[in-house]
N, C-alpha and C positions, 0 to 999 in steps of 0.2 A: 386303725386300718379304715381304708376306704372300700366301697362294696365292691369295686372292680376287683382288688387285692385279696377281698374275701374271697371272691368267686375263684378265683385262679387259686388260693391255696387250698379250699375244700376241694376243689376240683382237681388238682394234682395229686390225691392222696391215691394209692395205688386201688384199682376197679373202682373208682368213686363214679357216679352219677349224679348229675343234677335235673330239676324239672320242676313242674310245676303240678301236682299229681291230684291237689284239692281246689284249688284255684288260680285266676291269674296274678294272684297277688303274694302268694308263700311258695319261695321258692325252698325247694328241699334237696339236701345233698344224701345219698344214699350209698350204700356199698351192700351187695348182694341182697338189693329191694328194700334193706334197712334204713331207715332215718339216722344219721348223726347229726344233722345239723339244718336249722329252719332260719331263714331271713324273712320276713315281714315285707317286701318293697314297698309299699303302701306306707308304713310306719317310717321306713327308711328316707323315704322322699319326704315326708313331714317333719324330719329332723330327728325322728325318735329312733335314732339307729341303736340296732340291738341285733342278738344272734341268739338262738335257743339250743342249748348243747347238751347233751347226754353227760351225769356225773354219778360217780358211787355215792349212794345215799349219805354215807357219813360226811363225804366230801362236801356233795352238794349243801349240805346243811352249814358245815364248818365257813364256807365263801359266802352264804346267804348272812350269816352272822359277823363276818368281819368286812364285808363291802357291801354299801348302801347301794352299789350299782348292780347289785346280783340278785335277783328273786327267783321265786319258782316259775318253772316253765309254764308259759303262758297256753294255756289248753292242752298242756302235757301232763303226765302223770308226775304230781309236784315233788314225789320223793326221789324220782330219777332224773329231774331236768331243771336246767338252769336257764334264765332268761338273763346275757348279759349285755346291760346296756354301756355304749360305747361312748363314753362321755369325757374321756382323757383320764380317767382313773388308773387304767390297766395299760401295761405298758405292750407292743404289740409282742414280746416274747411270751408274754403270759396269757396272751388270747390264743397265740400259736400252741402253747401248752395245752390247753383247754381244749381245743379242736382236735389235736392228736390224742388227748385223752378218748374223747367221745367217741372218734373214729376207731380205736383201738377196744373199746367197751364194745362198740356196735360188732367189729370185725371177730371179736371173740368168741360172740354168741351164732357164728354161723357154723351150722353144720356142716358134716364132712363132706356130703354130695353138694351142699351149696358153695362149698370151697373148690371142689372138683370143676364145677359148671364154670366159676369165676376164672380158675386158670386156663382154662379154653379160651375165654376171650383175651384179646392183645391189651396191651397196659396203655 
């Protein structure tokens, strides 16, 4: 997937927002103010295309063992985050599945109050 396709897909998730809360190079995608995906723009532009996604710990480890293009989440909790390098080893549907999983994991941690506040915002 290309950067614009990733941006569109991540942004299309219900109540998802994007921005650069840390610096001008690290684009994040959030739901309820919590990150579910990150893309380092400067790495992408250098040809090191990757996306950092949240993952259940057991699955995160399995994926790292199965695929050499998946490593621990750079600068994130290595137990819960994976960096997925986009070098052609994965189909777009696999990547979509992992983005959906990451989004769902984060969405499911939102409190009742956070969900009520989200529901007040237009989709």
